[in-house]
C-alpha positions in Angstrom: 100.5 114.8 108.3 99.9 117.6 110.4 96.4 117.8 111.5 95.3 121.4 110.8 98.4 124.1 109.6 99.5 122.9 106.4 102.6 124.8 104.8 103.0 125.3 101.2 105.6 122.0 101.6 103.5 119.8 102.9 100.0 120.2 100.8 102.3 119.9 97.7 103.9 117.3 99.0 100.4 115.8 99.5 98.9 116.8 95.9 101.7 115.7 93.7 103.0 112.5 95.6 106.4 113.5 95.8 106.2 112.2 99.8 103.2 110.6 100.1 99.8 109.1 101.8 98.2 105.9 100.8 95.1 104.3 99.3 93.4 102.8 96.4 90.3 102.2 94.7 89.3 100.2 91.7 91.7 100.4 89.0 90.8 102.6 86.3 88.0 101.3 84.1 84.9 102.0 81.9 83.2 101.1 85.4 84.8 103.4 87.1 84.6 106.2 84.2 80.7 105.5 83.7 80.2 106.5 87.8 82.3 109.3 87.8 80.0 110.6 84.8 77.0 110.2 86.9 78.8 112.4 89.6 78.8 114.9 87.0 75.0 114.4 85.7 74.0 114.4 89.6 72.7 110.8 89.1 72.9 108.0 91.2 73.0 110.3 94.6 72.6 107.6 96.9 76.2 105.7 95.6 77.9 108.7 95.9 76.8 110.0 99.2 77.9 106.4 100.6 81.0 106.7 98.7 81.7 110.1 100.3 80.4 108.3 103.8 82.9 105.5 103.3 85.9 108.0 102.3 85.4 110.2 105.6 84.5 107.7 108.1 86.2 106.5 111.0 88.4 103.1 110.4 86.9 100.2 111.8 88.3 96.8 112.5 91.5 95.8 114.2 94.2 97.7 115.7 92.8 100.9 116.1 91.0 100.3 112.6 92.7 100.1 109.9 91.9 101.9 105.8 89.1 100.7 103.9 91.0 100.5 101.0 89.0 97.3 99.6 85.8 99.3 99.9 86.5 102.6 98.9 85.6 104.3 95.6 86.9 107.0 93.8 83.5 108.6 92.8 83.3 109.7 96.5 86.6 111.9 96.3 85.5 115.5 95.3 82.6 115.2 97.8 84.3 113.8 100.8 87.1 116.5 100.0 85.0 119.1 100.3 82.8 117.7 103.5 86.3 117.5 105.1 87.0 120.8 104.3 83.9 122.2 105.6 84.6 120.4 108.9 88.1 121.5 109.1 86.9 125.1 108.7 84.4 124.5 111.3 86.6 123.3 113.8 89.6 126.1 113.3 86.6 128.4 113.0 85.8 127.5 116.6 89.3 127.7 117.8 90.1 131.3 116.3 86.5 132.4 117.5 86.7 131.2 121.3 86.1 133.8 123.5 88.7 132.9 126.3 92.3 134.0 126.3 94.3 132.0 124.1 96.6 129.3 125.9 98.5 126.2 125.3 95.8 124.1 125.8 92.8 126.0 124.2 94.4 127.0 121.1 97.8 125.2 120.1 96.6 121.6 121.3 93.0 122.7 119.9 94.5 122.7 116.6 95.8 119.3 116.9 93.1 117.7 117.2 91.2 119.1 114.0 91.7 117.7 110.3 90.9 114.1 111.4 88.4 113.7 108.6 89.8 115.4 106.1 93.7 113.3 106.8 91.8 110.2 106.2 90.3 111.1 102.7 93.7 112.2 101.8 95.5 108.8 103.1 92.9 107.3 99.7 94.3 110.1 97.6 97.8 109.7 98.1 97.1 105.9 97.1 95.6 107.1 93.9 97.9 109.6 93.5 101.2 107.4 93.8 100.3 103.9 93.9 97.3 103.3 91.8 97.2 106.4 89.5 94.6 106.4 86.2 93.3 109.1 84.2 90.2 110.0 85.7 92.0 110.4 89.5 94.3 113.1 87.4 91.3 114.9 86.0 90.5 115.1 89.7 93.6 115.9 91.2 94.2 118.9 88.4 90.5 120.2 89.7 91.4 120.0 93.1 94.4 121.4 93.7 93.7 124.7 93.5 91.0 124.2 95.5 92.9 122.6 98.1 95.5 125.0 98.0 92.6 128.2 98.5 91.2 126.1 101.6 95.0 125.8 103.5 95.5 129.6 102.7 92.3 130.3 104.5 93.4 128.5 107.6 97.4 130.2 107.0 95.7 133.5 106.7 93.4 133.3 109.4 94.0 136.2 111.2 92.1 135.5 114.3 94.1 132.6 114.5 96.9 133.5 113.9 97.0 136.4 116.6 95.9 133.6 118.9 98.7 131.3 117.8 101.5 134.8 118.3 99.9 135.4 121.9 100.7 132.1 123.1 103.5 132.1 121.5 104.8 135.4 123.2 103.5 134.6 126.8 104.6 133.7 129.8 103.0 130.3 129.9 105.5 129.0 127.5 108.5 129.1 129.6 106.4 126.4 132.2 105.8 123.9 129.5 108.0 121.1 128.6 110.7 121.1 125.8 108.5 119.2 123.4 105.7 121.0 124.1 107.8 124.1 123.4 108.8 123.2 120.3 105.4 122.5 119.2 104.7 126.2 119.8 107.5 127.2 117.8 106.5 125.1 115.1 103.3 125.7 115.0 104.0 130.0 115.0 106.6 129.5 112.7 104.1 127.5 110.3 101.9 130.6 110.2 104.7 133.2 110.0 106.6 131.7 107.2 103.7 130.9 105.4 102.0 134.5 104.8 100.4 134.7 107.9 102.2 137.8 108.6 100.3 140.1 105.2 98.4 142.4 104.5 95.9 143.4 101.7 96.7 142.6 98.4 100.2 140.7 99.4 98.5 138.3 101.6 95.9 138.4 98.5 98.7 137.5 96.1 100.7 135.1 98.1 97.3 132.7 98.1 96.6 133.1 94.4 100.3 132.1 93.9 100.1 128.7 95.8 96.9 127.8 94.0 98.5 128.2 90.7 102.0 126.5 91.6 99.2 123.7 93.0 98.3 123.2 89.5 101.3 123.3 87.8 103.1 121.0 90.6 100.4 118.8 89.5 100.6 119.1 85.8 104.9 118.7 86.2 104.3 115.2 87.9 101.2 113.6 85.6 103.6 114.8 82.7 106.0 112.6 84.0 104.3 109.9 84.3 102.8 110.5 81.1 106.0 109.4 79.6 107.0 106.8 81.7 103.8 105.1 80.7 104.4 105.9 76.7 107.7 105.3 75.6 108.6 101.6 75.9 111.3 99.7 73.6 110.3 96.2 72.6 113.0 93.7 71.7 113.3 90.7 69.8 114.9 87.4 70.1 117.8 88.8 68.2 118.2 91.9 70.3 118.9 90.6 73.9 122.4 90.5 73.6 124.2 90.4 77.1 121.5 90.6 78.9 121.5 88.2 81.9 118.5 85.7 82.5 117.1 87.6 85.6 116.7 90.7 83.2 115.5 88.8 80.2 112.6 86.9 82.3 111.3 90.5 83.9 111.5 92.2 80.3 109.4 89.0 78.8 107.0 89.4 81.9 106.4 93.2 81.3 105.9 92.7 77.3 103.2 90.2 78.3 101.4 92.5 80.1 101.4 95.1 78.1 99.7 92.4 75.5 103.1 91.9 73.4 103.9 88.1 74.2 106.7 86.9 72.3 108.7 90.0 72.9 110.7 91.6 75.6 109.7 95.1 76.8 112.4 97.8 78.6 110.0 100.3 80.2 110.7 103.9 81.2 111.3 103.6 84.6 114.9 103.7 86.4 114.3 99.6 87.9 114.1 98.6 83.7 116.2 101.2 82.1 119.6 100.7 85.2 120.1 97.0 84.6 119.3 97.4 80.3 122.2 99.8 80.4 124.4 98.1 82.2 124.3 94.5 80.3 122.9 95.4 76.8 125.7 95.0 74.3 123.8 96.7 71.9 124.9 100.0 72.0 122.4 101.8 69.5 119.6 100.7 71.8 121.4 101.2 75.2 121.3 104.9 73.5 117.7 104.8 72.7 116.5 103.6 76.3 118.9 106.1 77.3 117.4 108.9 75.7 114.0 108.0 76.7 114.7 108.1 80.2 116.7 111.1 80.1 114.4 113.0 78.1 111.3 112.7 80.3 109.1 116.0 80.4 111.2 117.4 77.7 110.4 115.9 74.3 108.8 119.2 73.1 105.1 117.6 73.3 101.8 118.8 75.1 104.1 116.8 78.6 106.8 119.1 78.1 108.1 120.7 81.1 110.4 123.5 80.3 107.9 126.4 80.6 106.5 124.8 83.9 109.6 124.9 85.6 109.8 128.8 84.3 106.9 129.5 85.4 107.2 127.5 89.3 110.4 129.2 89.7 109.2 132.9 88.8 106.1 132.4 91.3 108.2 130.9 94.3 110.4 133.8 93.5 107.8 136.2 93.8 105.6 134.5 96.9 109.1 134.8 98.6 109.8 137.9 97.9 106.5 139.3 100.1 107.6 137.6 103.1 111.1 139.7 102.6 113.4 137.4 101.5 116.2 137.5 98.8 115.2 134.2 97.1 113.5 130.8 97.5 116.5 129.1 99.0 117.4 131.5 102.0 113.5 131.0 102.9 113.3 127.2 102.2 116.8 126.7 104.5 116.1 129.3 107.5 114.6 126.4 109.4 116.5 123.5 108.1 119.8 122.3 109.6 121.9 123.7 107.1 120.5 127.4 107.6 121.2 129.1 104.5 122.0 128.1 100.8 125.5 129.5 101.3 126.0 126.5 103.7 124.5 124.0 101.8 126.7 124.8 98.4 129.7 124.6 101.0 129.1 121.2 101.6 128.3 120.6 98.0 131.4 122.4 96.6 133.7 121.0 99.2 133.1 117.3 98.1 132.4 118.2 94.3 136.0 118.0 93.5 136.9 114.6 94.9 134.0 113.2 92.8 134.5 114.8 89.4 138.2 113.7 89.7 136.8 110.1 90.7 135.3 110.3 87.4 138.3 110.9 85.5 139.7 107.7 87.0 136.7 105.6 86.4 136.5 107.4 82.6 140.5 106.2 82.1 139.5 102.5 83.1 136.7 102.0 81.3 138.1 103.5 77.9 140.8 101.3 77.8 138.7 98.1 78.0 136.2 99.8 75.5 138.9 100.6 73.2 140.5 97.2 74.1 136.9 95.2 73.4 134.8 97.2 71.2 137.0 99.7 69.4 135.3 102.7 70.9 137.1 105.7 71.0 134.7 107.6 73.2 132.7 106.9 76.8 128.9 108.4 76.0 126.9 108.5 78.8 124.6 105.5 77.8 127.9 103.7 78.3 129.2 104.6 81.4 127.1 102.3 83.5 127.6 98.9 80.7 132.0 99.8 81.3 132.0 100.5 84.6 130.4 96.7 85.2 133.2 95.4 82.8 135.7 97.2 85.4 134.0 96.1 88.1 135.0 92.7 86.7 138.2 93.3 85.7 139.4 95.2 88.9 137.0 93.0 91.3 136.4 89.7 89.5 132.9 91.1 90.4 130.0 90.1 88.5 126.9 92.3 89.6 124.6 89.7 88.1 126.1 87.0 89.6 125.6 88.9 93.1 122.0 89.6 92.3 121.7 85.8 92.1 121.9 85.7 95.7 119.7 89.4 96.5 115.9 87.8 96.9 113.4 90.5 97.8 111.9 88.0 100.1 115.0 87.5 101.9 116.3 91.2 101.6 112.9 91.8 104.3 113.8 89.0 106.2 116.9 89.9 106.4 115.7 93.8 107.3 113.2 92.3 109.8 116.0 90.9 111.8 118.1 94.1 111.9 114.9 95.9 113.2 114.4 92.9 116.1 118.7 93.5 116.9 118.2 97.8 116.8 114.7 98.3 117.8 113.6 94.8 119.3 110.9 94.8 116.6 109.4 91.9 116.0 106.9 91.3 112.3 104.6 88.9 112.3 102.4 88.8 108.6 99.0 89.1 108.5 97.3 86.4 106.1 93.5 86.3 107.5 92.3 89.2 105.4 91.5 91.4 108.8 93.7 94.1 107.3 92.4 94.9 103.5 94.9 96.1 100.9 94.3 98.0 97.8 96.2 95.8 95.2 97.2 92.0 95.7 100.7 92.6 96.1 100.5 94.4 99.2 101.4 92.7 101.8 101.1 93.3 105.9 102.8 92.7 109.1 101.6 93.2 112.6 105.0 94.9 114.6 105.2 94.3 118.2 107.8 94.7 121.3 109.6 91.7 121.3 110.2 91.9 125.0 106.5 93.2 125.9 104.8 91.8 122.7 103.1 95.6 122.8 101.5 96.0 119.5 103.5 99.2 117.9 101.9 99.4 114.5 101.1 97.7 111.2 103.7 98.2 108.3 102.2 97.7 104.6 104.7 96.5 101.7 103.7 97.2 98.3 106.9 96.3 96.2 106.1 95.8 92.4 105.6 98.3 89.5 103.1 98.6 87.6 101.2 101.0 85.1 99.7 103.8 87.2 102.4 103.8 90.0 104.8 106.4 90.0 108.6 105.6 89.8 111.1 105.5 92.7 110.8 104.2 96.0 109.4 105.6 99.2 107.8 105.6 102.7 104.8 107.0 104.2 102.5 106.7 107.2 98.7 106.1 107.1 98.6 107.2 111.0 101.3 108.1 113.1 102.2 107.7 116.7 100.8 110.1 119.3 99.7 110.5 122.8 98.2 113.4 123.7 94.7 112.4 122.8 94.8 109.0 123.7 97.8 106.6 122.3 97.8 106.1 118.7 99.6 103.3 116.8 101.8 103.6 113.7 100.3 102.6 110.4 103.3 102.7 108.2 104.4 102.0 104.4 107.1 101.0 102.2 106.7 101.7 98.9 109.1 100.0 95.5 109.0 99.6 91.8 111.1 96.2 91.3 110.1 94.7 88.2 108.6 91.4 89.4 110.1 87.9 88.4 108.3 85.6 86.4 105.6 83.4 88.2 106.9 80.8 90.6 110.5 82.1 90.8 111.9 84.9 93.1 112.8 88.6 92.7 116.1 89.3 92.1 117.5 92.7 92.7 120.6 94.3 92.3 123.1 95.4 95.4 122.2 99.2 94.7 118.3 98.3 94.8 119.0 96.4 97.7 120.5 99.2 99.7 117.5 101.4 98.6 115.2 98.8 100.2 117.0 98.9 103.4 117.3 102.7 102.9 113.4 103.0 102.9 112.9 100.2 105.6 114.8 102.7 108.1 112.4 105.7 107.0 109.6 102.5 108.1 111.7 102.2 111.2 111.8 106.0 112.1 107.9 106.0 111.8 107.7 103.4 114.0 110.1 104.4 116.7 108.5 107.6 117.4 107.5 108.5 120.7 106.0 111.7 120.3 103.2 113.4 121.7 101.5 115.3 119.1 100.8 115.0 115.6 102.9 118.1 114.7 106.3 116.5 116.2 106.0 113.5 113.6 107.2 116.0 110.7 111.1 116.6 110.2 113.5 118.7 108.8 114.3 117.5 105.0 117.9 117.7 105.7 117.7 115.4 108.3 114.9 113.1 107.8 116.8 111.4 105.2 119.4 110.3 107.8 118.2 107.7 109.7 116.9 105.9 106.4 120.6 106.4 104.5 122.0 105.0 108.2 120.1 101.4 107.6 121.6 101.1 104.6 125.0 100.1 106.3 123.4 96.9 108.0 123.3 95.5 104.5 126.9 94.7 104.4 127.3 93.4 108.1 128.3 89.8 108.5 125.1 89.1 110.1 122.6 89.7 107.1 125.3 88.4 104.7 125.6 85.2 106.5 122.0 84.1 107.0 119.7 85.6 104.4 122.3 86.3 101.2 121.5 83.0 99.7 121.4 81.6 96.3 118.3 81.4 94.9 118.4 78.2 93.2 120.8 76.1 95.6 119.6 78.0 99.0 123.8 78.1 99.6 125.0 81.2 101.1 126.9 83.5 99.3 130.3 82.4 99.4 133.1 83.9 101.6 135.4 85.1 98.7 132.0 87.1 96.8 131.5 88.6 100.1 135.5 90.1 100.1 135.1 91.2 96.6 131.6 93.2 97.6 133.5 94.5 100.6 136.7 95.5 98.5 134.6 97.1 95.9 132.5 98.9 98.2 133.9 102.6 96.9 133.7 101.3 93.6 132.0 103.7 91.3 131.5 106.4 93.4 132.5 109.3 91.1 129.6 108.7 89.2 127.1 108.2 92.1 128.3 110.8 94.0 128.6 113.3 90.9 125.3 112.8 89.2 123.5 113.3 92.5 125.6 116.1 93.3 124.8 117.7 89.8 121.1 117.3 90.6 121.3 119.2 94.2 123.5 121.8 92.9 121.0 122.6 89.9 118.7 122.4 92.3 119.7 125.2 94.5 121.3 127.7 92.0 117.8 127.4 90.3 116.4 128.7 93.7 119.1 130.9 94.3 118.9 133.5 91.4 116.3 135.6 89.9 114.3 133.7 87.8 112.8 136.2 85.4 113.0 134.6 81.7 115.0 131.8 82.6 115.2 129.1 80.4 115.2 125.6 82.4 117.7 123.6 79.8 119.7 126.8 78.9 120.4 127.4 82.9 120.8 123.8 83.4 123.6 123.5 80.4 125.3 126.4 81.6 125.3 125.4 85.4 126.9 122.3 85.2 129.4 123.7 82.3 130.1 125.7 84.8 130.7 123.2 87.6 133.1 121.1 84.9 130.6 118.5 84.9 132.1 115.3 83.3 130.7 115.1 79.8 129.8 111.1 80.2 127.4 112.0 82.9 124.2 113.7 83.4 122.2 114.7 86.5 120.9 112.3 88.2 117.2 114.1 87.8 117.5 116.1 84.9 114.8 119.5 85.9 112.2 118.4 83.2 111.7 115.1 84.9 112.7 116.2 89.0 109.8 115.1 90.6 111.5 116.1 94.0 112.1 119.7 92.9 109.1 120.7 90.7 106.2 118.7 91.2 105.6 119.7 94.8 108.0 121.5 97.2 109.1 118.7 99.6 112.7 118.9 98.3 113.1 122.1 96.3 116.2 123.8 97.1 116.6 121.0 99.8 117.9 118.3 97.5 121.1 118.7 98.8 119.5 117.3 102.0 120.6 114.0 101.1 124.5 114.9 101.8 123.7 116.6 104.7 122.1 113.7 105.9 125.1 111.8 104.6 127.6 113.5 107.1 125.8 112.3 110.0 125.2 109.0 108.7 128.5 108.4 107.8 129.8 109.8 111.5 127.1 107.4 112.9 128.2 104.5 111.0 131.5 105.1 112.7 130.5 105.0 116.0 128.8 101.4 115.6 132.1 100.2 113.6 134.2 101.6 117.0 132.4 100.1 119.7 132.6 96.9 121.0 129.9 95.3 119.5 129.8 96.5 115.7 126.8 97.3 113.8 124.8 95.1 116.6 125.9 97.1 119.5 123.5 96.6 122.6 124.5 100.5 124.0 124.6 102.2 120.9 121.4 101.1 119.6 120.0 102.3 122.5 121.1 106.0 122.3 120.1 105.8 118.7 116.3 104.5 119.2 116.4 107.4 122.1 118.2 110.6 120.9 117.9 109.8 116.9 114.6 107.8 116.3 111.7 108.0 118.8 112.6 111.8 119.3 111.1 112.5 115.8 110.8 116.3 115.3 110.8 116.8 118.9 114.2 118.2 119.7 116.3 120.3 117.2 118.0 117.7 115.1 121.5 119.0 115.9 120.7 119.2 119.5 119.5 115.4 119.3 122.5 114.7 117.1 125.0 115.8 119.8 123.0 114.0 122.0 123.6 110.5 120.4 127.5 111.4 119.5 128.8 113.7 122.2 129.7 116.1 119.4 128.5 117.6 116.1 129.2 115.1 112.8 132.3 115.2 111.3 132.3 115.6 107.4 135.6 113.7 107.3 133.8 110.4 107.9 131.9 111.1 104.6 134.6 111.6 102.3 136.5 107.9 104.4 133.1 106.4 103.3 133.1 107.6 100.1 136.8 106.3 99.5 137.9 110.0 98.9 141.0 111.9 99.7 140.8 113.3 103.2 142.3 116.7 103.6 144.4 116.9 106.9 145.5 120.6 108.1 149.4 121.1 108.2 
């Protein structure tokens, strides 16, 4: 997180945990509730002050200090944030009122040194928001979101501070700075200019008001989705388990037991539970019920319905960028991205869309043929797609996803990721088991990361792999501390977080091939954090349509021979995956790409369309339907994230009008993967790996992404590589 000037995007990401920071406290229970009530009644002041001090305190212990996850308490959160804001504003005022002429050191670098106290508090906030949410925290979150927005507006709209930044930006001094320092000045200036600093009078006031309102709406949206995820659970009886593999049944039994439904089987309202149920269950009516619960999150016409919130968010975003002179939100958002404009992003997506939906037609035809023959159905419904796709996979490739799953043990996959990190990055991972590094949940484990050659300490890697109540869905990566050198070297504290369904006691957790790819993907983000070699905090940020590239690229190593032959072993026999099964997996590598590409692109295109129109009086559901209809969206598929649950876009601004970025990054990914595939050493070629780390991982945002990629590849990425990777036809010029 940037130390001082947090843009609207960063603030929203922090508040809503659409991207996240992390740490936890006691879980929500009567004791916690009692303590919060004491805060409100001003009792037990000493305990509150101690809790506040712990949240603000500099981290102690080994590895340059680590978060005190085992000691912090939720009762100190509001006082700690208030104190952190006070300290940060005092730091900013000191810079803004400096009587000396503005320079890079006394203005830009000085800003980079501020905000440390608040940063530490927000690490804990991120854990309570993303990993260990509770009703008590959500009340605090709702109360503090507008106040935090107002706080950041005070910095963004500090005229004296902006005048100094602007003076440095326009000075001759900049020409003598190093390239990374010049980029720091540019990013700092744009952070102000693009977030209301150039406004005056009522316009500036209104800009801040909109940000405060949006902060509350983003919070409400995310909490509504979480409420629906927690509330909708389908409990099965033994006679309703038809088609479900033992691994799915076992996990469902554990989930039911954890919810006091021992003797039943629970299908929870999360992707990790929904997806395998829809893939294997022979109970069509139950598949429809699970599908409806999952895809109607935030859209049930009750107190947690998000439709009105979406409309208000879109209108406020449109008004806000209008104050800055932009025609729509997407134009403002993409101005400093690789795509540069919504038109360029849409052109990429619409260029791939026809091939994707054409493939869907082929997939549906194959599925319907089997559905008619085996079950007498006349139409493939959305809740049938996964089920019959699995049958087609078996029929076409003789590939059984559950058979593959027996070789995908979570712990072994983690070892495989460590192997890849060792080969490409020269990293070694050693688990810390002596209790010297506190964790926020018993499921969390921690590893020290060192350089294999020099044994130099690089940082720590925290892993929180399993789903639980209060943990937001999906998978994500974050840092508790980023690498910097400008003010003494700081090592990295990185974290990966997933929602795998935990296996029963004593049994390994088995996951699907798709989930294994996601596991590698998120680890790619962690490697990006750990590889950082930048000097300044701001340069650890990223350009949204580029930051997914490094993580997507790492997915390719899952299917390398080294990983398959050494780490994909049967969970019972320990035997490596048979060559015949490996061949089937590779043959089916592009299977079901119509579904995967279409459900993603539908979400990305609707996101972009939402943010390129005048949203006055917009009806979110009607707009979604009409947009998809105009695209000829196949009726058998829905958006990966329907509007009312699209947390990437509406529970923060991290991916708003930027969900396309995954595909933009995939063009880079496919092209870079071909660089490895074409090299003498293949995916473990030492020379290509060295260039990868030097030009694409270590520089973070210290270099313009387009320049960084050209330094690695010698040219711009070729979109044809993406088409080849997905098995789509590649058009050639006549």
